[in-house]
C-alpha positions in Angstrom: -21.8 5.2 -16.7 -22.9 8.3 -15.0 -20.5 10.8 -13.4 -21.9 9.9 -9.9 -21.3 6.2 -10.3 -17.8 6.8 -11.6 -17.0 8.9 -8.5 -18.5 6.2 -6.3 -16.3 3.5 -7.9 -13.2 5.6 -7.4 -14.2 6.2 -3.8 -14.4 2.4 -3.2 -11.1 1.8 -5.0 -9.4 4.5 -2.9 -10.7 3.2 0.4 -9.8 -0.4 -0.4 -6.3 0.7 -1.6 -5.7 2.6 1.6 -6.9 -0.3 3.7 -4.6 -2.7 1.9 -1.7 -0.3 2.2 -2.2 0.1 6.0 -2.5 -3.6 6.5 0.6 -4.5 4.4 2.5 -1.7 6.2 1.8 -3.5 9.5 3.2 -6.7 8.1 6.2 -4.9 6.6 7.0 -3.2 10.0 6.8 -6.5 11.9 9.1 -8.3 9.4 11.6 -5.4 9.2 11.8 -5.2 13.0 12.0 -9.0 13.6 15.5 -8.7 15.1 14.3 -6.0 17.6 11.1 -7.8 18.4 12.9 -11.0 19.1 14.9 -9.3 21.9 11.9 -7.8 23.5 9.2 -10.5 23.4 11.3 -13.7 23.5 13.8 -15.2 26.0 17.2 -13.7 25.4 19.3 -16.7 26.5 19.4 -18.0 22.9 19.2 -15.1 20.4 18.9 -17.5 17.4 15.9 -19.3 18.9 14.3 -16.0 19.8 14.8 -14.7 16.2 13.4 -18.0 14.7 10.4 -17.8 17.1 9.8 -14.2 15.9 9.9 -15.4 12.3 7.5 -18.2 13.1 5.2 -15.7 14.7 5.4 -13.6 11.6 4.6 -16.6 9.4 1.6 -17.4 11.5 0.0 -14.2 10.4 0.2 -15.5 6.8 -1.0 -19.0 7.6 -4.4 -17.8 8.9 -5.1 -15.4 6.0 -7.3 -18.0 4.1 -9.4 -18.5 7.3 -9.9 -14.7 7.5 -11.0 -14.6 3.9 -13.5 -17.4 4.6 -14.8 -15.9 7.8 -15.0 -12.2 6.7 -16.2 -13.1 3.2 -19.2 -14.9 4.7 -19.7 -12.2 7.2 -19.7 -9.6 4.3 -22.4 -11.6 2.6 -24.5 -11.7 5.7 -24.2 -8.1 7.1 -22.7 -6.1 4.3 -19.2 -5.6 2.8 -18.8 -2.0 4.0 -19.3 -2.9 7.6 -17.1 -6.0 7.3 -14.4 -4.0 5.6 -14.4 -1.5 8.5 -14.2 -4.4 11.0 -11.1 -5.8 9.3 -9.4 -2.3 9.4 -10.2 -1.9 13.0 -9.1 -5.4 13.9 -5.7 -4.8 12.1 -5.2 -1.4 13.7 -6.3 -2.6 17.1 -4.0 -5.7 17.1 -1.1 -3.5 15.9 -1.7 -1.0 18.7 -1.9 -3.8 21.3 1.3 -5.3 20.1 3.0 -2.0 20.9 1.5 -2.1 24.4 2.7 -5.6 25.3 5.3 -5.5 28.1 8.7 -7.2 27.4 9.5 -10.9 28.2 11.5 -9.8 31.2 8.4 -8.1 32.6 5.6 -10.7 32.0 7.5 -13.8 30.9 5.8 -16.4 28.8 2.8 -14.2 28.3 4.7 -11.7 26.1 5.3 -14.1 23.1 1.9 -15.7 23.6 0.2 -12.3 23.3 2.3 -11.4 20.3 1.3 -14.6 18.6 -2.4 -14.1 19.3 -2.3 -10.6 18.0 -0.4 -11.7 14.9 -3.1 -14.3 14.2 -5.7 -11.5 14.5 -3.7 -9.4 12.1 -3.6 -12.3 9.6 -7.3 -12.9 9.9 -7.9 -9.2 9.2 -5.6 -9.1 6.2 -7.2 -12.3 4.8 -10.6 -10.8 5.6 -10.0 -7.7 3.5 -9.4 -9.8 0.4 -12.5 -12.0 1.2 -14.7 -8.9 1.5 
């Protein structure tokens, strides 16, 4: 193996590792802050139900991962793995950013948990897509 190809392999490994770290960090933050998230995006009348709803939203991100692997794996075959990998990173980062921009339940009502769920599903697709690529 030439020195140039060894360097290219390490570049790919480093980029992939950084992408995985960023995406798992997003999942870690959501899980760690589930108690806080439940008070912001879900009705506060029943704190236990709000917390369980937050955990269900967290789990939804894991449920869609296989679909992300299928979708982005196929997309990687069609248009290239490098481009698809970048799309998964942007999708994860964008969804994470948008979760931070969602107003609280008191402000927009039912749309707050709905938007969080949709964005968590996008995060799950992106995480599953990274493994499929």
